[in-house]
C-alpha positions in Angstrom: 2.3 -5.2 -22.7 1.8 -4.2 -19.1 4.5 -4.0 -16.4 7.8 -5.3 -17.6 9.3 -8.1 -15.5 12.9 -9.2 -16.3 12.8 -12.9 -17.4 14.7 -15.3 -15.2 16.7 -17.8 -17.3 16.1 -20.7 -14.8 12.3 -20.1 -14.9 12.0 -19.2 -18.6 9.4 -21.2 -20.5 11.9 -21.5 -23.3 14.5 -23.0 -21.0 14.2 -26.4 -22.6 14.8 -25.1 -26.1 17.4 -26.8 -28.4 20.1 -24.3 -27.5 19.5 -23.0 -23.9 18.4 -26.5 -22.9 22.1 -27.5 -23.4 23.3 -25.1 -20.7 24.3 -26.2 -17.2 23.0 -24.4 -14.2 26.2 -22.5 -13.6 26.1 -21.4 -17.3 22.5 -20.2 -16.9 23.6 -18.3 -13.8 26.4 -16.6 -15.8 24.0 -15.7 -18.6 21.3 -14.5 -16.3 23.6 -12.3 -14.3 25.0 -10.5 -17.4 22.1 -10.4 -19.8 20.0 -7.4 -20.6 16.3 -7.9 -21.1 14.2 -5.3 -23.0 10.7 -4.9 -24.2 10.0 -3.7 -27.8 6.9 -2.3 -29.3 5.6 -3.2 -32.8 7.9 -1.8 -35.4 10.9 -1.2 -33.2 14.3 -2.5 -34.3 16.1 -5.1 -32.2 19.2 -4.9 -34.2 20.1 -3.1 -37.4 21.8 -4.4 -40.6 25.3 -3.0 -40.7 25.6 -2.2 -37.0 28.4 -3.8 -34.9 27.7 -7.3 -33.5 27.8 -7.1 -29.7 26.0 -10.3 -28.7 23.2 -12.8 -29.0 19.5 -12.1 -28.9 17.2 -14.6 -27.3 13.5 -14.1 -27.9 11.4 -14.5 -24.7 8.1 -13.7 -26.2 6.6 -12.0 -29.3 6.8 -12.2 -33.0 9.9 -10.9 -34.9 10.8 -10.6 -38.5 14.4 -10.8 -39.8 14.9 -8.7 -42.9 17.5 -8.0 -45.5 17.7 -4.8 -47.6 18.1 -5.2 -51.3 20.1 -2.9 -53.5 17.1 -0.8 -54.4 16.2 -0.4 -50.7 13.3 -2.9 -50.7 12.9 -5.2 -47.7 12.9 -9.0 -47.9 11.9 -11.0 -44.9 14.3 -13.9 -44.6 13.2 -15.4 -41.3 10.4 -15.3 -38.7 11.1 -15.8 -35.0 9.1 -16.4 -31.9 9.6 -17.1 -28.2 12.5 -19.5 -27.7 14.3 -18.6 -30.9 17.8 -17.2 -30.9 18.9 -14.4 -33.3 22.2 -13.1 -34.4 24.3 -16.2 -33.8 25.6 -16.3 -37.4 26.8 -12.8 -37.1 28.4 -13.4 -33.7 30.4 -16.3 -35.0 31.3 -15.1 -38.5 31.0 -11.3 -38.8 31.8 -8.1 -37.1 28.5 -6.4 -38.3 25.0 -7.7 -38.6 24.0 -8.7 -42.2 20.3 -8.5 -41.4 17.9 -6.5 -39.2 15.4 -7.7 -36.7 12.1 -5.9 -36.2 9.3 -6.5 -33.7 6.0 -7.5 -35.4 4.1 -7.1 -32.1 5.0 -6.4 -28.5 8.1 -8.4 -27.7 10.6 -9.2 -24.9 14.1 -10.0 -26.0 17.1 -10.9 -23.8 20.6 -9.7 -25.0 23.6 -11.9 -24.1 27.0 -10.3 -24.4 29.3 -11.8 -27.0 32.0 -12.6 -24.4 29.6 -14.7 -22.3 28.2 -16.5 -25.4 31.7 -17.5 -26.4 32.5 -18.7 -22.9 29.6 -21.2 -23.0 30.2 -22.0 -26.7 33.9 -22.9 -26.0 33.3 -24.9 -22.8 30.0 -26.8 -23.6 30.4 -29.2 -26.5 26.6 -30.0 -26.5 25.8 -26.3 -26.7 28.2 -25.8 -29.7 26.9 -29.0 -31.5 23.3 -27.8 -31.1 24.3 -24.4 -32.4 25.9 -26.0 -35.5 22.6 -27.9 -36.1 20.6 -24.7 -35.8 22.9 -23.0 -38.3 22.7 -25.9 -40.7 18.9 -25.8 -40.5 18.9 -22.1 -41.1 21.2 -22.5 -44.1 18.9 -25.1 -45.6 15.8 -23.0 -45.1 17.6 -20.0 -46.8 18.5 -22.2 -49.8 14.9 -23.4 -50.1 13.6 -19.8 -49.9 16.1 -18.8 -52.6 14.9 -21.5 -54.9 11.3 -20.7 -54.3 11.9 -17.0 -55.1 13.7 -18.0 -58.3 11.3 -20.7 -59.7 7.9 -20.6 -58.0 5.1 -18.4 -59.2 3.8 -15.8 -56.7 0.5 -17.6 -56.0 2.4 -20.7 -54.8 4.8 -18.6 -52.8 1.9 -16.8 -51.1 0.4 -20.1 -50.1 3.7 -21.2 -48.7 4.1 -17.9 -46.7 0.7 -18.4 -45.1 1.7 -22.0 -44.1 5.0 -20.7 -42.7 3.2 -18.1 -40.6 1.0 -20.9 -39.2 3.9 -23.3 -38.6 6.0 -20.6 -36.9 3.5 -18.8 -34.7 0.7 -21.3 -34.0 0.8 -22.4 -30.4 -0.1 -25.9 -29.2 -3.1 -24.6 -27.3 -4.5 -22.6 -30.3 -7.9 -23.8 -31.5 -8.8 -24.1 -35.2 -8.7 -22.1 -37.3 -5.4 -20.3 -37.1 -5.5 -16.5 -37.3 -2.7 -13.9 -37.3 -2.5 -10.1 -37.8 0.1 -9.2 -40.3 0.7 -6.0 -42.3 0.2 -6.5 -46.0 3.7 -4.9 -46.6 5.2 -7.6 -44.3 3.3 -10.4 -46.2 4.5 -9.0 -49.5 8.1 -8.9 -48.2 7.8 -12.5 -47.0 6.6 -13.6 -50.4 9.0 -11.5 -52.4 6.4 -9.6 -54.4 4.6 -6.2 -54.6 2.0 -5.3 -52.0 -0.7 -4.9 -54.7 0.0 -8.4 -56.0 -0.2 -9.9 -52.5 -3.5 -8.2 -51.8 -5.0 -9.4 -55.2 -4.0 -13.0 -54.5 -5.3 -12.8 -51.0 -8.6 -11.8 -52.4 -8.5 -14.8 -54.7 -7.8 -17.1 -51.8 -10.7 -15.5 -49.9 -13.1 -16.0 -52.7 -12.0 -19.6 -53.0 -12.7 -20.2 -49.3 -9.1 -20.8 -48.3 -8.8 -17.9 -45.9 -10.9 -15.2 -44.3 -9.6 -11.7 -44.0 -10.7 -8.7 -41.9 -8.4 -5.7 -41.6 -4.9 -6.9 -41.0 -6.1 -10.3 -39.6 -5.9 -13.4 -41.8 -7.6 -16.6 -40.8 -6.6 -19.8 -42.5 -9.6 -22.0 -43.3 -8.2 -24.7 -45.5 -4.6 -25.7 -44.6 -4.8 -28.8 -46.8 -5.6 -26.9 -50.0 -3.0 -24.2 -49.2 -0.4 -26.9 -48.7 -1.3 -28.5 -52.1 -0.9 -25.1 -53.8 2.4 -24.4 -52.0 3.9 -27.7 -53.0 3.4 -27.3 -56.7 6.7 -27.0 -58.6 8.5 -28.6 -55.7 
């Protein structure tokens, strides 16, 4: 990742996001003076399911997966996050311990905001708290949709939807066609909610159909329209 430079809240490219964009300058100064910024390498945990909730995590850059462990120890990816996203707010507001884990999918920089400072802004800034409620409602809706898809959609349709989600989440405005991403097959299977072998087999079918290209861990989406049509079946 190169030499680490602590991000400045006032100059952060994610400053205009739906949550931090609601903060006043003095609130940003408060957050900037007390936050802790840290770099993470691929595979490192940012927070662990079951550990005490100490604050909020604001993603400065990088790709992150949020996971939930099932009863048999298998991992289910419940959320994908990128620069500008905020993690852990549900746990900060409602729990004493994290109900999920966050793991770096590539090199990341994440800023940690202590719980006390988060609550100071949340209690004094009505725009901030209203925006947070909207983000929570959106996250709840996405979780309900994912639960329904896992219950009723065949794996092929879920895989197409997962590939679309990867593109929607991580594609930048300046990316050129077609969209490519490196993702471990274990992670893709956890996102779909299936076995790794099944995900690999269906990826091969998509490749033969000309919907994607694959080389090593990299997947290139060649036909977004067809993938969208597959993903929307049974909606």
